[in-house]
C-alpha positions in Angstrom: -93.8 -66.4 1.6 -90.8 -68.7 1.4 -90.6 -68.3 -2.3 -89.9 -64.6 -1.7 -86.3 -65.5 -0.6 -85.8 -69.0 -1.9 -83.9 -67.9 -5.0 -81.3 -66.2 -2.8 -81.0 -69.2 -0.5 -80.6 -71.6 -3.4 -77.8 -69.6 -5.0 -79.0 -67.4 -7.9 -77.0 -64.8 -6.0 -74.1 -67.1 -4.9 -72.9 -66.8 -1.3 -69.4 -67.7 -2.3 -68.8 -64.9 -4.7 -66.5 -63.1 -2.3 -64.6 -66.1 -1.1 -60.9 -65.4 -1.2 -61.5 -61.7 -1.6 -58.9 -60.5 0.9 -59.2 -56.9 -0.2 -62.9 -56.8 0.6 -62.4 -58.4 4.0 -59.6 -55.9 4.7 -61.9 -53.0 3.8 -64.7 -54.4 5.9 -62.4 -54.7 8.9 -61.2 -51.2 8.4 -64.8 -50.0 8.2 -65.6 -51.7 11.6 -62.6 -50.1 13.2 -63.7 -46.7 11.8 -67.2 -47.0 13.1 -66.1 -48.3 16.5 -63.8 -45.3 17.0 -66.2 -42.6 15.6 -66.7 -39.7 18.0 -68.3 -37.3 15.5 -71.3 -36.6 17.8 -69.5 -36.1 21.1 -70.1 -32.4 21.2 -73.7 -32.7 20.0 -74.5 -35.4 22.6 -72.6 -33.9 25.5 -71.3 -37.3 26.5 -68.9 -39.9 25.0 -70.5 -41.8 22.1 -70.4 -45.6 22.2 -70.9 -46.9 18.6 -72.6 -50.3 18.8 -73.1 -52.9 16.1 -72.5 -56.6 15.9 -71.8 -59.0 13.1 -69.5 -59.9 10.3 -69.1 -59.7 6.5 -71.2 -62.7 5.7 -73.9 -62.6 8.3 -77.1 -64.1 6.9 -79.5 -61.4 8.0 -78.7 -57.7 8.2 -81.0 -56.0 10.8 -81.2 -52.2 10.6 -83.0 -50.4 13.5 -83.0 -46.8 14.6 -80.5 -46.2 17.5 -79.4 -48.0 20.6 -81.2 -47.4 23.9 -79.5 -46.0 27.0 -79.3 -49.6 28.4 -77.6 -50.8 25.2 -75.3 -47.8 25.4 -74.3 -48.9 28.9 -73.9 -52.6 28.3 -72.6 -52.5 24.7 -74.9 -55.4 23.7 -77.5 -54.5 21.0 -81.1 -55.1 21.9 -80.2 -56.0 25.5 -83.3 -54.2 26.7 -87.2 -54.6 26.9 -87.4 -53.9 23.1 -84.9 -56.6 22.5 -86.7 -59.1 24.7 -89.9 -58.6 22.6 -88.0 -58.8 19.4 -85.9 -61.9 20.1 -88.2 -64.0 22.3 -91.8 -63.1 21.2 -91.4 -62.1 17.5 -88.4 -64.1 16.3 -88.8 -66.8 18.9 -85.1 -67.5 19.1 -82.5 -67.6 21.9 -79.7 -65.1 22.6 -77.2 -67.7 21.3 -78.9 -67.6 17.9 -79.4 -63.9 17.8 -75.9 -62.9 18.8 -74.2 -65.5 16.5 -72.4 -63.4 14.0 -73.0 -66.0 11.3 -76.7 -65.3 11.7 -77.2 -61.5 12.3 -75.4 -58.4 11.4 -77.1 -55.9 13.8 -76.7 -52.2 13.0 -78.8 -49.0 12.9 -79.2 -45.7 11.1 -77.5 -44.2 14.2 -74.9 -46.4 15.9 -74.9 -44.6 19.2 -77.5 -43.7 21.9 -78.5 -40.2 21.0 -79.4 -39.0 24.5 -82.8 -38.3 26.2 -85.2 -35.7 24.8 -86.2 -33.0 27.3 -89.9 -33.8 26.7 -89.4 -37.6 27.2 -88.1 -40.5 25.2 -84.9 -40.6 23.2 -83.6 -37.9 20.8 -84.0 -38.7 17.1 -81.1 -40.7 15.7 -78.8 -38.3 13.9 -79.0 -39.0 10.1 -75.4 -37.9 9.7 -74.4 -41.3 11.1 -76.5 -43.1 8.5 -75.1 -40.9 5.7 -71.6 -41.6 6.8 -71.6 -45.3 7.6 -74.8 -47.2 6.8 -74.4 -47.2 3.0 -70.9 -48.7 3.3 -72.2 -51.4 5.6 -75.0 -52.3 3.2 -72.4 -52.4 0.4 -70.0 -54.7 2.3 -72.2 -57.2 4.1 -73.0 -60.2 2.0 -76.4 -61.0 3.6 -79.5 -62.8 2.3 -82.2 -60.7 4.0 -82.7 -57.2 5.5 -84.9 -56.6 8.5 -85.7 -52.9 9.0 -87.0 -52.0 12.4 -88.9 -48.8 13.2 -90.6 -45.9 11.3 -87.5 -43.7 11.2 -85.3 -46.5 9.8 -88.0 -47.3 7.2 -88.4 -43.7 6.2 -84.6 -43.3 5.7 -84.3 -46.4 3.5 -87.7 -46.2 1.8 -88.5 -42.4 1.8 -91.4 -42.5 -0.6 -93.4 -45.4 0.8 -96.0 -45.7 3.5 -94.7 -47.3 6.7 -97.8 -49.5 7.1 -97.6 -50.6 3.5 -93.9 -51.5 4.0 -94.8 -53.7 7.0 -97.5 -55.7 5.3 -95.7 -56.4 2.1 -92.4 -57.9 0.8 -89.8 -55.3 -0.2 -86.5 -55.1 -1.9 -83.4 -53.3 -0.7 -80.0 -53.4 -2.5 -81.5 -56.1 -4.8 -82.2 -58.4 -1.9 -85.4 -59.2 0.1 -86.3 -56.8 2.9 -89.0 -56.9 5.5 -90.1 -54.0 7.8 -91.1 -54.3 11.4 -92.7 -51.7 13.8 -90.4 -50.9 16.7 -90.9 -53.5 19.5 -90.6 -50.8 22.2 -93.2 -51.1 25.0 -94.0 -47.5 24.2 -95.4 -48.6 20.9 -98.4 -50.3 22.4 -100.9 -48.0 20.6 -99.6 -49.1 17.2 -99.9 -52.8 18.0 -103.5 -52.3 19.2 -104.4 -50.4 16.0 -102.8 -53.0 13.8 -103.6 -56.4 15.3 -103.0 -58.2 12.0 -99.3 -57.6 12.4 -98.7 -60.0 15.3 -101.5 -62.3 14.3 -100.7 -62.8 10.6 -97.7 -60.8 9.4 -95.2 -61.6 12.1 -95.6 -65.4 11.8 -94.9 -65.1 8.0 -91.7 -63.1 8.8 -90.7 -65.5 11.5 -91.0 -68.4 9.1 -88.8 -66.6 6.7 -86.1 -65.9 9.3 -86.2 -69.5 10.5 -85.8 -70.8 7.0 -82.8 -68.6 6.3 -81.2 -69.6 9.6 -81.8 -73.3 9.0 -84.1 -73.6 12.0 -87.0 -75.3 10.1 
């Protein structure tokens, strides 16, 4: 498993290729300002959007999920909810200090804002207009080593022609870099976990080892 990402860690794709590139840093900061102030979906949502993402230009891992929850919308802190507790403490087995360290994780989503509640229960689907406008630019500008894609909707957006289950149980490539796919850690996803016990027993320990290797925790 570790050989999957080793060439990136050891520098075949150098981490210092953007050092001193003031223009790129300026464009990245401009992008962050543009995302933070985006209100494109205000009329659609019926409430004031709160774009949420976290990280910097050279975060080691770029994590792309689906959309913030209502609690995250209210607190402004990504994955500060039951889904985040499972992701951080059970799956990754890391502390908040490690997860929210911008050197470690760039945390974003195909939709940066909570999309509101669906009348039949659960959250509304994340609006793809957000991903179409912002995500490709984030992927272009963040000089990460690994992508972690979370949830079926995010996986389908980034890998439209592949099976979700296949993506989870194999190593993938996105933007010429290693990528792994996770099911959504929401408590509402319990049926998927029961139907795929190999994920938490075998696949997640492999992914966890990869994450710890990149973050220098092993």
